[in-house]
TIVO-2410 file (N, C-alpha, C; in nm, 3 decimals):
# residues 183
REC num residu      c1      c2      c3 atome chaine
REC   1      X   3.133   1.515  -1.307     N      A
REC   1      X   3.084   1.399  -1.235    CA      A
REC   1      X   3.025   1.301  -1.336     C      A
REC   2      X   3.069   1.180  -1.328     N      A
REC   2      X   3.020   1.078  -1.419    CA      A
REC   2      X   2.879   1.034  -1.378     C      A
REC   3      X   2.804   0.989  -1.474     N      A
REC   3      X   2.671   0.940  -1.448    CA      A
REC   3      X   2.684   0.807  -1.377     C      A
REC   4      X   2.613   0.790  -1.265     N      A
REC   4      X   2.617   0.665  -1.191    CA      A
REC   4      X   2.489   0.589  -1.217     C      A
REC   5      X   2.502   0.477  -1.282     N      A
REC   5      X   2.388   0.394  -1.317    CA      A
REC   5      X   2.433   0.250  -1.310     C      A
REC   6      X   2.342   0.160  -1.267     N      A
REC   6      X   2.380   0.019  -1.255    CA      A
REC   6      X   2.417  -0.041  -1.390     C      A
REC   7      X   2.355   0.003  -1.492     N      A
REC   7      X   2.378  -0.052  -1.624    CA      A
REC   7      X   2.504   0.010  -1.684     C      A
REC   8      X   2.615  -0.063  -1.679     N      A
REC   8      X   2.742  -0.009  -1.730    CA      A
REC   8      X   2.736   0.018  -1.879     C      A
REC   9      X   2.661  -0.064  -1.952     N      A
REC   9      X   2.648  -0.042  -2.096    CA      A
REC   9      X   2.583   0.094  -2.122     C      A
REC  10      X   2.478   0.126  -2.045     N      A
REC  10      X   2.411   0.255  -2.058    CA      A
REC  10      X   2.509   0.367  -2.027     C      A
REC  11      X   2.587   0.349  -1.919     N      A
REC  11      X   2.683   0.451  -1.879    CA      A
REC  11      X   2.790   0.470  -1.986     C      A
REC  12      X   2.835   0.361  -2.046     N      A
REC  12      X   2.935   0.372  -2.152    CA      A
REC  12      X   2.879   0.443  -2.274     C      A
REC  13      X   2.753   0.418  -2.304     N      A
REC  13      X   2.692   0.478  -2.423    CA      A
REC  13      X   2.653   0.623  -2.404     C      A
REC  14      X   2.592   0.655  -2.289     N      A
REC  14      X   2.532   0.787  -2.272    CA      A
REC  14      X   2.591   0.868  -2.158     C      A
REC  15      X   2.695   0.818  -2.093     N      A
REC  15      X   2.751   0.887  -1.976    CA      A
REC  15      X   2.792   1.030  -2.002     C      A
REC  16      X   2.868   1.053  -2.107     N      A
REC  16      X   2.915   1.188  -2.138    CA      A
REC  16      X   2.799   1.279  -2.177     C      A
REC  17      X   2.702   1.224  -2.245     N      A
REC  17      X   2.588   1.303  -2.289    CA      A
REC  17      X   2.507   1.357  -2.172     C      A
REC  18      X   2.501   1.280  -2.064     N      A
REC  18      X   2.416   1.316  -1.950    CA      A
REC  18      X   2.494   1.367  -1.830     C      A
REC  19      X   2.621   1.404  -1.848     N      A
REC  19      X   2.697   1.461  -1.737    CA      A
REC  19      X   2.629   1.588  -1.689     C      A
REC  20      X   2.613   1.600  -1.557     N      A
REC  20      X   2.553   1.719  -1.499    CA      A
REC  20      X   2.401   1.713  -1.488     C      A
REC  21      X   2.340   1.605  -1.534     N      A
REC  21      X   2.195   1.592  -1.524    CA      A
REC  21      X   2.162   1.493  -1.414     C      A
REC  22      X   2.050   1.519  -1.346     N      A
REC  22      X   2.013   1.430  -1.236    CA      A
REC  22      X   1.936   1.311  -1.289     C      A
REC  23      X   1.993   1.194  -1.269     N      A
REC  23      X   1.925   1.073  -1.316    CA      A
REC  23      X   1.907   0.971  -1.205     C      A
REC  24      X   1.961   0.995  -1.085     N      A
REC  24      X   1.945   0.899  -0.976    CA      A
REC  24      X   1.797   0.883  -0.944     C      A
REC  25      X   1.750   0.759  -0.946     N      A
REC  25      X   1.612   0.731  -0.911    CA      A
REC  25      X   1.511   0.784  -1.010     C      A
REC  26      X   1.551   0.805  -1.134     N      A
REC  26      X   1.460   0.865  -1.232    CA      A
REC  26      X   1.441   0.772  -1.350     C      A
REC  27      X   1.410   0.649  -1.325     N      A
REC  27      X   1.395   0.555  -1.436    CA      A
REC  27      X   1.278   0.592  -1.526     C      A
REC  28      X   1.171   0.651  -1.469     N      A
REC  28      X   1.055   0.687  -1.551    CA      A
REC  28      X   1.081   0.806  -1.642     C      A
REC  29      X   1.162   0.899  -1.596     N      A
REC  29      X   1.183   1.019  -1.678    CA      A
REC  29      X   1.321   1.022  -1.742     C      A
REC  30      X   1.392   0.909  -1.735     N      A
REC  30      X   1.525   0.904  -1.794    CA      A
REC  30      X   1.519   0.930  -1.944     C      A
REC  31      X   1.416   0.876  -2.007     N      A
REC  31      X   1.405   0.899  -2.152    CA      A
REC  31      X   1.381   1.046  -2.183     C      A
REC  32      X   1.317   1.121  -2.091     N      A
REC  32      X   1.297   1.263  -2.113    CA      A
REC  32      X   1.428   1.340  -2.104     C      A
REC  33      X   1.519   1.291  -2.018     N      A
REC  33      X   1.648   1.358  -2.007    CA      A
REC  33      X   1.728   1.349  -2.136     C      A
REC  34      X   1.700   1.246  -2.215     N      A
REC  34      X   1.769   1.231  -2.342    CA      A
REC  34      X   1.731   1.346  -2.437     C      A
REC  35      X   1.618   1.411  -2.412     N      A
REC  35      X   1.575   1.523  -2.496    CA      A
REC  35      X   1.643   1.655  -2.459     C      A
REC  36      X   1.711   1.660  -2.345     N      A
REC  36      X   1.772   1.785  -2.301    CA      A
REC  36      X   1.873   1.839  -2.402     C      A
REC  37      X   1.971   1.761  -2.446     N      A
REC  37      X   2.062   1.814  -2.548    CA      A
REC  37      X   1.990   1.847  -2.678     C      A
REC  38      X   1.888   1.768  -2.710     N      A
REC  38      X   1.809   1.795  -2.831    CA      A
REC  38      X   1.740   1.930  -2.820     C      A
REC  39      X   1.679   1.959  -2.703     N      A
REC  39      X   1.612   2.087  -2.683    CA      A
REC  39      X   1.711   2.202  -2.695     C      A
REC  40      X   1.828   2.184  -2.639     N      A
REC  40      X   1.932   2.288  -2.645    CA      A
REC  40      X   1.965   2.322  -2.790     C      A
REC  41      X   1.988   2.219  -2.871     N      A
REC  41      X   2.025   2.240  -3.011    CA      A
REC  41      X   1.904   2.286  -3.092     C      A
REC  42      X   1.788   2.228  -3.065     N      A
REC  42      X   1.666   2.259  -3.140    CA      A
REC  42      X   1.631   2.408  -3.131     C      A
REC  43      X   1.641   2.465  -3.011     N      A
REC  43      X   1.610   2.608  -2.993    CA      A
REC  43      X   1.700   2.694  -3.081     C      A
REC  44      X   1.826   2.660  -3.084     N      A
REC  44      X   1.920   2.740  -3.162    CA      A
REC  44      X   1.904   2.721  -3.312     C      A
REC  45      X   1.873   2.599  -3.353     N      A
REC  45      X   1.852   2.573  -3.496    CA      A
REC  45      X   1.728   2.648  -3.545     C      A
REC  46      X   1.618   2.640  -3.469     N      A
REC  46      X   1.496   2.711  -3.508    CA      A
REC  46      X   1.523   2.861  -3.517     C      A
REC  47      X   1.595   2.914  -3.420     N      A
REC  47      X   1.628   3.056  -3.421    CA      A
REC  47      X   1.708   3.093  -3.546     C      A
REC  48      X   1.812   3.016  -3.574     N      A
REC  48      X   1.898   3.045  -3.689    CA      A
REC  48      X   1.824   3.033  -3.820     C      A
REC  49      X   1.751   2.924  -3.837     N      A
REC  49      X   1.679   2.901  -3.962    CA      A
REC  49      X   1.573   3.010  -3.983     C      A
REC  50      X   1.499   3.042  -3.878     N      A
REC  50      X   1.394   3.143  -3.895    CA      A
REC  50      X   1.453   3.281  -3.922     C      A
REC  51      X   1.569   3.311  -3.865     N      A
REC  51      X   1.631   3.442  -3.893    CA      A
REC  51      X   1.673   3.453  -4.039     C      A
REC  52      X   1.720   3.344  -4.096     N      A
REC  52      X   1.766   3.350  -4.235    CA      A
REC  52      X   1.652   3.337  -4.336     C      A
REC  53      X   1.556   3.248  -4.307     N      A
REC  53      X   1.455   3.219  -4.409    CA      A
REC  53      X   1.321   3.289  -4.386     C      A
REC  54      X   1.301   3.346  -4.268     N      A
REC  54      X   1.175   3.416  -4.240    CA      A
REC  54      X   1.200   3.563  -4.207     C      A
REC  55      X   1.299   3.619  -4.272     N      A
REC  55      X   1.335   3.758  -4.245    CA      A
REC  55      X   1.218   3.854  -4.263     C      A
REC  56      X   1.138   3.829  -4.360     N      A
REC  56      X   1.030   3.922  -4.395    CA      A
REC  56      X   0.904   3.902  -4.311     C      A
REC  57      X   0.894   3.790  -4.242     N      A
REC  57      X   0.772   3.757  -4.168    CA      A
REC  57      X   0.803   3.757  -4.018     C      A
REC  58      X   0.809   3.876  -3.962     N      A
REC  58      X   0.846   3.892  -3.821    CA      A
REC  58      X   0.746   3.823  -3.729     C      A
REC  59      X   0.619   3.830  -3.761     N      A
REC  59      X   0.518   3.770  -3.672    CA      A
REC  59      X   0.534   3.618  -3.667     C      A
REC  60      X   0.568   3.554  -3.778     N      A
REC  60      X   0.591   3.409  -3.778    CA      A
REC  60      X   0.718   3.375  -3.701     C      A
REC  61      X   0.820   3.456  -3.717     N      A
REC  61      X   0.943   3.437  -3.638    CA      A
REC  61      X   0.911   3.441  -3.489     C      A
REC  62      X   0.838   3.543  -3.450     N      A
REC  62      X   0.804   3.560  -3.308    CA      A
REC  62      X   0.721   3.443  -3.259     C      A
REC  63      X   0.626   3.398  -3.339     N      A
REC  63      X   0.544   3.283  -3.301    CA      A
REC  63      X   0.630   3.159  -3.283     C      A
REC  64      X   0.723   3.135  -3.375     N      A
REC  64      X   0.812   3.018  -3.363    CA      A
REC  64      X   0.897   3.028  -3.237     C      A
REC  65      X   0.958   3.144  -3.214     N      A
REC  65      X   1.041   3.162  -3.096    CA      A
REC  65      X   0.959   3.143  -2.969     C      A
REC  66      X   0.839   3.200  -2.969     N      A
REC  66      X   0.752   3.190  -2.853    CA      A
REC  66      X   0.715   3.044  -2.826     C      A
REC  67      X   0.678   2.971  -2.930     N      A
REC  67      X   0.639   2.830  -2.914    CA      A
REC  67      X   0.755   2.744  -2.864     C      A
REC  68      X   0.870   2.761  -2.924     N      A
REC  68      X   0.987   2.681  -2.884    CA      A
REC  68      X   1.028   2.716  -2.741     C      A
REC  69      X   1.024   2.843  -2.707     N      A
REC  69      X   1.061   2.884  -2.571    CA      A
REC  69      X   0.961   2.832  -2.469     C      A
REC  70      X   0.832   2.833  -2.504     N      A
REC  70      X   0.730   2.780  -2.413    CA      A
REC  70      X   0.751   2.630  -2.389     C      A
REC  71      X   0.780   2.556  -2.495     N      A
REC  71      X   0.806   2.412  -2.480    CA      A
REC  71      X   0.930   2.391  -2.394     C      A
REC  72      X   1.033   2.470  -2.417     N      A
REC  72      X   1.156   2.459  -2.338    CA      A
REC  72      X   1.130   2.491  -2.191     C      A
REC  73      X   1.052   2.595  -2.164     N      A
REC  73      X   1.019   2.632  -2.026    CA      A
REC  73      X   0.941   2.520  -1.958     C      A
REC  74      X   0.841   2.468  -2.026     N      A
REC  74      X   0.764   2.358  -1.967    CA      A
REC  74      X   0.851   2.235  -1.944     C      A
REC  75      X   0.939   2.206  -2.037     N      A
REC  75      X   1.032   2.094  -2.022    CA      A
REC  75      X   1.119   2.114  -1.898     C      A
REC  76      X   1.172   2.234  -1.880     N      A
REC  76      X   1.259   2.262  -1.765    CA      A
REC  76      X   1.181   2.252  -1.635     C      A
REC  77      X   1.057   2.301  -1.633     N      A
REC  77      X   0.977   2.297  -1.511    CA      A
REC  77      X   0.937   2.154  -1.475     C      A
REC  78      X   0.898   2.077  -1.573     N      A
REC  78      X   0.848   1.942  -1.547    CA      A
REC  78      X   0.961   1.843  -1.523     C      A
REC  79      X   1.061   1.842  -1.609     N      A
REC  79      X   1.166   1.740  -1.602    CA      A
REC  79      X   1.276   1.778  -1.502     C      A
REC  80      X   1.305   1.908  -1.487     N      A
REC  80      X   1.413   1.956  -1.401    CA      A
REC  80      X   1.541   1.877  -1.431     C      A
REC  81      X   1.598   1.897  -1.548     N      A
REC  81      X   1.706   1.810  -1.594    CA      A
REC  81      X   1.839   1.824  -1.521     C      A
REC  82      X   1.872   1.941  -1.471     N      A
REC  82      X   2.004   1.960  -1.411    CA      A
REC  82      X   2.010   1.907  -1.269     C      A
REC  83      X   2.131   1.868  -1.226     N      A
REC  83      X   2.150   1.824  -1.088    CA      A
REC  83      X   2.130   1.940  -0.992     C      A
REC  84      X   2.171   2.057  -1.032     N      A
REC  84      X   2.166   2.175  -0.947    CA      A
REC  84      X   2.031   2.245  -0.962     C      A
REC  85      X   1.968   2.277  -0.850     N      A
REC  85      X   1.843   2.352  -0.856    CA      A
REC  85      X   1.868   2.493  -0.908     C      A
REC  86      X   1.988   2.546  -0.878     N      A
REC  86      X   2.023   2.679  -0.929    CA      A
REC  86      X   2.028   2.678  -1.082     C      A
REC  87      X   2.084   2.571  -1.138     N      A
REC  87      X   2.092   2.561  -1.284    CA      A
REC  87      X   1.952   2.549  -1.344     C      A
REC  88      X   1.865   2.470  -1.281     N      A
REC  88      X   1.727   2.459  -1.328    CA      A
REC  88      X   1.656   2.594  -1.319     C      A
REC  89      X   1.679   2.665  -1.208     N      A
REC  89      X   1.618   2.797  -1.191    CA      A
REC  89      X   1.664   2.894  -1.300     C      A
REC  90      X   1.795   2.895  -1.326     N      A
REC  90      X   1.848   2.987  -1.428    CA      A
REC  90      X   1.793   2.954  -1.566     C      A
REC  91      X   1.785   2.826  -1.597     N      A
REC  91      X   1.733   2.788  -1.728    CA      A
REC  91      X   1.586   2.829  -1.741     C      A
REC  92      X   1.508   2.805  -1.634     N      A
REC  92      X   1.368   2.847  -1.635    CA      A
REC  92      X   1.353   2.998  -1.641     C      A
REC  93      X   1.437   3.069  -1.565     N      A
REC  93      X   1.431   3.215  -1.567    CA      A
REC  93      X   1.465   3.269  -1.705     C      A
REC  94      X   1.567   3.211  -1.769     N      A
REC  94      X   1.604   3.256  -1.903    CA      A
REC  94      X   1.489   3.236  -2.001     C      A
REC  95      X   1.423   3.121  -1.994     N      A
REC  95      X   1.309   3.098  -2.084    CA      A
REC  95      X   1.193   3.192  -2.052     C      A
REC  96      X   1.169   3.216  -1.923     N      A
REC  96      X   1.062   3.306  -1.882    CA      A
REC  96      X   1.088   3.449  -1.931     C      A
REC  97      X   1.212   3.495  -1.914     N      A
REC  97      X   1.248   3.629  -1.961    CA      A
REC  97      X   1.236   3.636  -2.113     C      A
REC  98      X   1.279   3.530  -2.181     N      A
REC  98      X   1.267   3.526  -2.327    CA      A
REC  98      X   1.121   3.537  -2.370     C      A
REC  99      X   1.031   3.469  -2.299     N      A
REC  99      X   0.889   3.478  -2.333    CA      A
REC  99      X   0.838   3.621  -2.321     C      A
REC 100      X   0.873   3.687  -2.211     N      A
REC 100      X   0.827   3.824  -2.194    CA      A
REC 100      X   0.890   3.919  -2.296     C      A
REC 101      X   1.016   3.897  -2.327     N      A
REC 101      X   1.079   3.980  -2.429    CA      A
REC 101      X   1.013   3.960  -2.565     C      A
REC 102      X   0.974   3.836  -2.594     N      A
REC 102      X   0.905   3.810  -2.721    CA      A
REC 102      X   0.770   3.880  -2.725     C      A
REC 103      X   0.701   3.882  -2.611     N      A
REC 103      X   0.574   3.954  -2.606    CA      A
REC 103      X   0.595   4.104  -2.627     C      A
REC 104      X   0.702   4.157  -2.567     N      A
REC 104      X   0.731   4.300  -2.585    CA      A
REC 104      X   0.774   4.331  -2.728     C      A
REC 105      X   0.841   4.236  -2.791     N      A
REC 105      X   0.885   4.258  -2.929    CA      A
REC 105      X   0.765   4.268  -3.023     C      A
REC 106      X   0.656   4.203  -2.988     N      A
REC 106      X   0.535   4.214  -3.071    CA      A
REC 106      X   0.488   4.358  -3.084     C      A
REC 107      X   0.521   4.439  -2.983     N      A
REC 107      X   0.483   4.579  -2.987    CA      A
REC 107      X   0.553   4.652  -3.102     C      A
REC 108      X   0.668   4.602  -3.141     N      A
REC 108      X   0.745   4.669  -3.247    CA      A
REC 108      X   0.710   4.620  -3.387     C      A
REC 109      X   0.605   4.539  -3.399     N      A
REC 109      X   0.557   4.498  -3.531    CA      A
REC 109      X   0.455   4.601  -3.580     C      A
REC 110      X   0.396   4.574  -3.694     N      A
REC 110      X   0.298   4.666  -3.752    CA      A
REC 110      X   0.166   4.666  -3.675     C      A
REC 111      X   0.151   4.576  -3.580     N      A
REC 111      X   0.025   4.569  -3.506    CA      A
REC 111      X   0.006   4.688  -3.412     C      A
REC 112      X   0.115   4.746  -3.365     N      A
REC 112      X   0.107   4.860  -3.273    CA      A
REC 112      X   0.172   4.979  -3.343     C      A
REC 113      X   0.093   5.084  -3.360     N      A
REC 113      X   0.144   5.202  -3.432    CA      A
REC 113      X   0.173   5.320  -3.340     C      A
REC 114      X   0.126   5.315  -3.217     N      A
REC 114      X   0.144   5.427  -3.124    CA      A
REC 114      X   0.290   5.435  -3.078     C      A
REC 115      X   0.360   5.545  -3.107     N      A
REC 115      X   0.501   5.556  -3.070    CA      A
REC 115      X   0.522   5.560  -2.918     C      A
REC 116      X   0.426   5.611  -2.841     N      A
REC 116      X   0.439   5.616  -2.697    CA      A
REC 116      X   0.441   5.474  -2.639     C      A
REC 117      X   0.356   5.387  -2.690     N      A
REC 117      X   0.353   5.248  -2.643    CA      A
REC 117      X   0.485   5.178  -2.680     C      A
REC 118      X   0.534   5.205  -2.799     N      A
REC 118      X   0.662   5.146  -2.841    CA      A
REC 118      X   0.776   5.196  -2.752     C      A
REC 119      X   0.770   5.325  -2.718     N      A
REC 119      X   0.872   5.383  -2.631    CA      A
REC 119      X   0.873   5.312  -2.495     C      A
REC 120      X   0.756   5.295  -2.437     N      A
REC 120      X   0.744   5.228  -2.307    CA      A
REC 120      X   0.786   5.082  -2.315     C      A
REC 121      X   0.749   5.016  -2.425     N      A
REC 121      X   0.790   4.876  -2.443    CA      A
REC 121      X   0.942   4.865  -2.458     C      A
REC 122      X   1.002   4.964  -2.522     N      A
REC 122      X   1.148   4.966  -2.534    CA      A
REC 122      X   1.216   4.970  -2.398     C      A
REC 123      X   1.162   5.054  -2.309     N      A
REC 123      X   1.216   5.057  -2.173    CA      A
REC 123      X   1.190   4.925  -2.100     C      A
REC 124      X   1.079   4.861  -2.129     N      A
REC 124      X   1.052   4.729  -2.071    CA      A
REC 124      X   1.155   4.626  -2.116     C      A
REC 125      X   1.189   4.630  -2.245     N      A
REC 125      X   1.290   4.538  -2.298    CA      A
REC 125      X   1.424   4.563  -2.229     C      A
REC 126      X   1.461   4.691  -2.217     N      A
REC 126      X   1.588   4.726  -2.152    CA      A
REC 126      X   1.587   4.682  -2.006     C      A
REC 127      X   1.477   4.708  -1.935     N      A
REC 127      X   1.468   4.672  -1.794    CA      A
REC 127      X   1.473   4.522  -1.771     C      A
REC 128      X   1.399   4.448  -1.850     N      A
REC 128      X   1.396   4.302  -1.835    CA      A
REC 128      X   1.530   4.240  -1.871     C      A
REC 129      X   1.591   4.290  -1.976     N      A
REC 129      X   1.724   4.239  -2.014    CA      A
REC 129      X   1.826   4.271  -1.906     C      A
REC 130      X   1.820   4.391  -1.852     N      A
REC 130      X   1.913   4.430  -1.745    CA      A
REC 130      X   1.893   4.344  -1.622     C      A
REC 131      X   1.768   4.315  -1.588     N      A
REC 131      X   1.739   4.228  -1.474    CA      A
REC 131      X   1.801   4.090  -1.493     C      A
REC 132      X   1.782   4.030  -1.610     N      A
REC 132      X   1.836   3.896  -1.637    CA      A
REC 132      X   1.989   3.897  -1.631     C      A
REC 133      X   2.049   4.000  -1.690     N      A
REC 133      X   2.194   4.009  -1.688    CA      A
REC 133      X   2.243   4.028  -1.544     C      A
REC 134      X   2.174   4.111  -1.466     N      A
REC 134      X   2.214   4.137  -1.328    CA      A
REC 134      X   2.208   4.009  -1.244     C      A
REC 135      X   2.106   3.928  -1.264     N      A
REC 135      X   2.096   3.801  -1.190    CA      A
REC 135      X   2.214   3.712  -1.225     C      A
REC 136      X   2.245   3.701  -1.353     N      A
REC 136      X   2.358   3.616  -1.394    CA      A
REC 136      X   2.491   3.669  -1.341     C      A
REC 137      X   2.511   3.799  -1.349     N      A
REC 137      X   2.636   3.858  -1.300    CA      A
REC 137      X   2.647   3.839  -1.150     C      A
REC 138      X   2.536   3.859  -1.077     N      A
REC 138      X   2.538   3.840  -0.932    CA      A
REC 138      X   2.576   3.697  -0.897     C      A
REC 139      X   2.513   3.600  -0.963     N      A
REC 139      X   2.544   3.460  -0.933    CA      A
REC 139      X   2.687   3.425  -0.971     C      A
REC 140      X   2.735   3.481  -1.080     N      A
REC 140      X   2.873   3.456  -1.121    CA      A
REC 140      X   2.971   3.515  -1.019     C      A
REC 141      X   2.947   3.640  -0.977     N      A
REC 141      X   3.035   3.702  -0.879    CA      A
REC 141      X   3.030   3.630  -0.744     C      A
REC 142      X   2.911   3.585  -0.706     N      A
REC 142      X   2.900   3.511  -0.580    CA      A
REC 142      X   2.977   3.380  -0.587     C      A
REC 143      X   2.970   3.310  -0.699     N      A
REC 143      X   3.044   3.186  -0.716    CA      A
REC 143      X   3.195   3.212  -0.713     C      A
REC 144      X   3.237   3.320  -0.779     N      A
REC 144      X   3.380   3.355  -0.779    CA      A
REC 144      X   3.426   3.394  -0.639     C      A
REC 145      X   3.343   3.468  -0.566     N      A
REC 145      X   3.376   3.507  -0.429    CA      A
REC 145      X   3.390   3.384  -0.341     C      A
REC 146      X   3.298   3.290  -0.353     N      A
REC 146      X   3.303   3.167  -0.275    CA      A
REC 146      X   3.428   3.087  -0.309     C      A
REC 147      X   3.460   3.076  -0.437     N      A
REC 147      X   3.580   3.002  -0.478    CA      A
REC 147      X   3.707   3.071  -0.428     C      A
REC 148      X   3.711   3.204  -0.435     N      A
REC 148      X   3.826   3.279  -0.387    CA      A
REC 148      X   3.843   3.262  -0.237     C      A
REC 149      X   3.731   3.269  -0.165     N      A
REC 149      X   3.735   3.251  -0.020    CA      A
REC 149      X   3.786   3.111   0.016     C      A
REC 150      X   3.743   3.010  -0.059     N      A
REC 150      X   3.788   2.873  -0.036    CA      A
REC 150      X   3.937   2.859  -0.064     C      A
REC 151      X   3.984   2.921  -0.174     N      A
REC 151      X   4.128   2.915  -0.207    CA      A
REC 151      X   4.211   2.984  -0.100     C      A
REC 152      X   4.165   3.100  -0.051     N      A
REC 152      X   4.239   3.170   0.053    CA      A
REC 152      X   4.242   3.089   0.182     C      A
REC 153      X   4.134   3.021   0.212     N      A
REC 153      X   4.129   2.936   0.331    CA      A
REC 153      X   4.227   2.820   0.315     C      A
REC 154      X   4.230   2.758   0.197     N      A
REC 154      X   4.324   2.649   0.173    CA      A
REC 154      X   4.468   2.699   0.181     C      A
REC 155      X   4.493   2.817   0.125     N      A
REC 155      X   4.628   2.873   0.130    CA      A
REC 155      X   4.669   2.901   0.274     C      A
REC 156      X   4.575   2.954   0.354     N      A
REC 156      X   4.604   2.983   0.494    CA      A
REC 156      X   4.632   2.854   0.571     C      A
REC 157      X   4.553   2.749   0.545     N      A
REC 157      X   4.576   2.621   0.611    CA      A
REC 157      X   4.709   2.560   0.569     C      A
REC 158      X   4.742   2.573   0.440     N      A
REC 158      X   4.870   2.519   0.391    CA      A
REC 158      X   4.986   2.594   0.455     C      A
REC 159      X   4.973   2.727   0.468     N      A
REC 159      X   5.078   2.806   0.530    CA      A
REC 159      X   5.094   2.769   0.677     C      A
REC 160      X   4.981   2.754   0.748     N      A
REC 160      X   4.986   2.716   0.889    CA      A
REC 160      X   5.046   2.577   0.905     C      A
REC 161      X   5.012   2.486   0.815     N      A
REC 161      X   5.066   2.350   0.819    CA      A
REC 161      X   5.216   2.352   0.794     C      A
REC 162      X   5.260   2.434   0.700     N      A
REC 162      X   5.402   2.446   0.669    CA      A
REC 162      X   5.476   2.505   0.789     C      A
REC 163      X   5.417   2.609   0.851     N      A
REC 163      X   5.480   2.670   0.968    CA      A
REC 163      X   5.488   2.571   1.083     C      A
REC 164      X   5.383   2.491   1.103     N      A
REC 164      X   5.385   2.389   1.208    CA      A
REC 164      X   5.492   2.284   1.180     C      A
REC 165      X   5.506   2.245   1.055     N      A
REC 165      X   5.607   2.146   1.019    CA      A
REC 165      X   5.747   2.202   1.041     C      A
REC 166      X   5.768   2.330   1.006     N      A
REC 166      X   5.898   2.394   1.028    CA      A
REC 166      X   5.928   2.406   1.177     C      A
REC 167      X   5.827   2.443   1.256     N      A
REC 167      X   5.847   2.456   1.400    CA      A
REC 167      X   5.877   2.320   1.462     C      A
REC 168      X   5.810   2.216   1.417     N      A
REC 168      X   5.834   2.081   1.468    CA      A
REC 168      X   5.975   2.036   1.431     C      A
REC 169      X   6.016   2.068   1.308     N      A
REC 169      X   6.150   2.032   1.262    CA      A
REC 169      X   6.254   2.106   1.345     C      A
REC 170      X   6.228   2.233   1.372     N      A
REC 170      X   6.322   2.312   1.453    CA      A
REC 170      X   6.330   2.256   1.594     C      A
REC 171      X   6.218   2.216   1.655     N      A
REC 171      X   6.219   2.157   1.789    CA      A
REC 171      X   6.294   2.025   1.790     C      A
REC 172      X   6.274   1.945   1.685     N      A
REC 172      X   6.342   1.816   1.675    CA      A
REC 172      X   6.493   1.838   1.663     C      A
REC 173      X   6.534   1.931   1.581     N      A
REC 173      X   6.677   1.962   1.565    CA      A
REC 173      X   6.735   2.015   1.695     C      A
REC 174      X   6.660   2.097   1.765     N      A
REC 174      X   6.706   2.154   1.892    CA      A
REC 174      X   6.723   2.045   1.996     C      A
REC 175      X   6.627   1.950   2.000     N      A
REC 175      X   6.637   1.842   2.098    CA      A
REC 175      X   6.754   1.750   2.063     C      A
REC 176      X   6.781   1.727   1.934     N      A
REC 176      X   6.895   1.645   1.894    CA      A
REC 176      X   7.025   1.713   1.930     C      A
REC 177      X   7.032   1.844   1.908     N      A
REC 177      X   7.155   1.918   1.940    CA      A
REC 177      X   7.176   1.922   2.092     C      A
REC 178      X   7.067   1.930   2.169     N      A
REC 178      X   7.077   1.929   2.315    CA      A
REC 178      X   7.126   1.794   2.362     C      A
REC 179      X   7.079   1.688   2.305     N      A
REC 179      X   7.124   1.553   2.342    CA      A
REC 179      X   7.272   1.535   2.309     C      A
REC 180      X   7.312   1.588   2.196     N      A
REC 180      X   7.452   1.574   2.158    CA      A
REC 180      X   7.542   1.652   2.255     C      A
REC 181      X   7.497   1.767   2.301     N      A
REC 181      X   7.576   1.845   2.397    CA      A
REC 181      X   7.585   1.774   2.531     C      A
REC 182      X   7.477   1.705   2.570     N      A
REC 182      X   7.478   1.634   2.698    CA      A
REC 182      X   7.570   1.514   2.692     C      A
REC 183      X   7.587   1.454   2.579     N      A
REC 183      X   7.673   1.336   2.568    CA      A
REC 183      X   7.812   1.381   2.562     C      A
***
């Protein structure tokens, strides 16, 4: 869906960049929407850079990830950049899950030495990750089911339409042949 804005110059310049984002009636927060692609790239760049250059400082890595994820979560909650509320929910849920996973990962640093606590935190990581994956898989399967149901309905309508057209053609041919016999 193309961005609909009165200013055609704006649409020509930024239309592709803002596809899928809600901008109708959002003149005050339009400039914030311009940060959405930046936030997307920024999170990944910080992650990549910190993994390569801060390998030895796990606590600083975790702090950076936590800070960037918190900013991203707040951005998603306040700006609600996507047109779809489901997409906004998923983005917020992903950031929220990431925050909790980062907190659980702190248990695996040198700050916590008790193996029982680490064991329980490991199960927390597995459970939270499984929950997030299950939500995404459920929504994906539901979307596929809805699309399949729609395609089957269209196919059924097309088949019924074709059968009606064939029946009408057969009736027309029969009436023409009957007229020819009467003449």
